[in-house]
C-alpha positions, 0 to 999 in steps of 0.5 A, spaced: 499 500 500 505 504 501 507 505 494 501 508 492 502 514 497 510 516 496 514 520 491 521 520 493 525 526 490 531 522 493 532 514 492 537 514 498 534 512 505 535 516 511 541 515 515 540 513 522 544 519 525 541 524 521 536 529 523 530 531 519 524 536 519 517 533 516 513 539 513 506 538 512 504 542 505 496 543 505 496 545 498 500 540 495 497 534 500 504 532 501 510 532 506 517 535 505 522 531 509 528 536 510 535 534 512 537 538 517 544 537 516 544 540 509 538 544 510 535 541 503 528 537 502 530 530 500 524 526 499 516 528 498 511 524 501 504 524 498 499 523 504 492 525 505 488 531 503 489 537 507 495 535 511 496 540 517 498 537 524 505 533 525 508 529 531 514 525 531 517 519 535 524 517 535 522 511 540 517 508 535 520 511 528 514 514 526 511 520 524 504 522 524 500 527 519 493 529 520 489 530 514 483 535 515 480 534 508 481 526 508 479 526 515 485 521 517 492 520 520 497 518 515 503 514 519 510 514 516 515 510 517 521 515 518 526 509 517 524 509 510 520 515 509 514 511 506 506 511 508 505 505 512 498 506 514 492 510 514 488 511 520 481 513 518 477 518 523 470 521 522 471 528 524 477 533 522 483 532 525 488 538 526 493 537 532 496 531 533 502 529 539 505 523 542 506 520 549 513 521 551 513 513 551 511 513 544 505 508 545 499 513 545 497 518 539 493 523 541 488 527 536 484 533 537 478 533 533 476 540 530 469 538 528 467 533 533 470 537 539 473 531 542 480 528 543 482 521 541 487 517 544 490 511 539 494 505 540 501 507 536 502 499 535 495 497 532 492 504 530 486 502 534 482 508 537 482 507 545 478 512 548 475 519 546 473 525 550 469 531 549 473 537 551 471 544 548 469 548 542 474 547 536 480 543 539 486 546 536 493 545 539 496 539 544 501 539 548 503 533 553 507 534 560 514 531 560 511 525 564 506 523 560 500 524 565 497 530 563 495 533 556 493 540 555 488 542 549 487 549 546 479 550 545 479 555 540 472 557 540 471 556 548 477 561 549 480 556 554 485 550 555 482 543 557 486 539 562 486 531 561 488 526 565 491 521 560 490 515 565 483 516 565 482 520 559 478 525 563 477 532 563 480 535 570 480 542 569 479 548 564 484 554 564 481 561 561 486 564 556 485 569 551 481 570 545 482 564 540 488 560 543 491 555 537 498 553 538 500 551 545 507 549 548 509 546 554 516 548 557 521 542 557 522 543 565 514 542 565 513 548 569 510 553 564 504 552 559 504 557 553 498 558 549 498 563 543 492 567 543 490 569 535 485 574 536 489 578 542 496 578 539 498 575 545 501 569 549 498 566 555 503 564 560 501 559 565 505 557 571 503 550 572 505 549 579 500 554 582 495 556 576 497 563 576 497 566 569 499 573 565 500 575 558 505 577 553 504 581 547 507 579 541 505 581 533 499 580 529 495 574 529 500 569 532 499 562 531 504 557 534 510 557 539 516 553 540 521 553 546 528 552 547 530 545 550 533 549 557 526 552 557 529 559 557 527 562 550 520 562 547 519 563 539 512 565 537 510 566 529 506 572 527 502 570 521 500 577 519 507 580 521 511 575 517 515 575 523 517 571 529 517 574 536 523 572 541 521 572 548 526 571 554 522 566 559 524 569 565 522 576 564 516 575 559 519 580 555 520 580 547 527 581 546 527 580 538 523 580 532 525 576 526 522 577 519 520 570 516 517 568 510 510 570 509 504 568 513 509 563 518 505 558 522 508 552 524 515 552 528 520 547 532 526 548 535 532 543 533 536 542 539 542 539 535 544 545 530 541 550 535 536 553 530 529 554 529 525 552 523 519 556 521 514 554 516 511 559 511 504 558 509 504 563 503 511 562 501 511 555 500 518 555 504 521 554 511 525 559 514 531 557 518 533 562 524 540 561 529 537 561 536 543 564 539 543 570 534 536 571 532 538 571 525 536 568 519 541 563 516 537 559 510 530 559 507 528 552 504 523 551 498 518 546 500 511 544 498 504 548 497 502 552 503 506 549 508 503 549 515 507 544 520 503 544 526 506 541 531 513 538 533 516 536 526 523 535 528 526 528 529 532 528 532 536 521 531 539 521 538 534 525 542 
């Protein structure tokens, strides 16, 4: 079945020591595989219609892609960069994320206002929970016990106990939260409020929160491995806001390609990768100097919503 889904630009298989970014291209219905050592596309994988969300797992060597138009999840074998299976759903999957142990895939269903837990071995649905209106982003705690869901039309973050798959609380944030990110140290949750041009910062130990103003129509956020620096895409400013996590201040603004959406941090190269929807490209930013160092041409309408960088040794 996999042969029907893949069109390779390079015939060589990815090396085990290589690091890759998997960029969903909603307009061309495919995924660009970027070798991060070379900053070039080495394969293009045809998936379902309207791919948006992406989640990667080194433990099980899989990449999961949400296809909003096909109402499905494409499962990619990251060792060979081929589609090995397609999980059919009944709603419209947007965000996807994987438990730290690689055993469970979580899917935010935009139309059915729910979150689905799927076994990553047999791809069967385990549980489903109603969460809020138009669930968009997902973030899971470092210990895998808590799942956070941004409910765009409810203006809150749903908190799910992953053991029981029950909603334990809802945290109010700004207007239309979309992308969310949890700091690697597990202390803070960041929710990007699209209609308020802000980011809500939630202290998970005590529930206190405050907001940081960023650019116009922010979309997604990524945080450095040391939890010290936050990067936020601003879709209508064509920029990334760089925020010092300790002070909560914007310390730099970096120009990117048009309509930046998905963003992720490469811990190996210390670079930030930003998918630009209107320019069909990925902007590469040095995370230490906040300077653009490269631009990579990808497919049509690149979104890359989620954690899309797969590091071989991390």
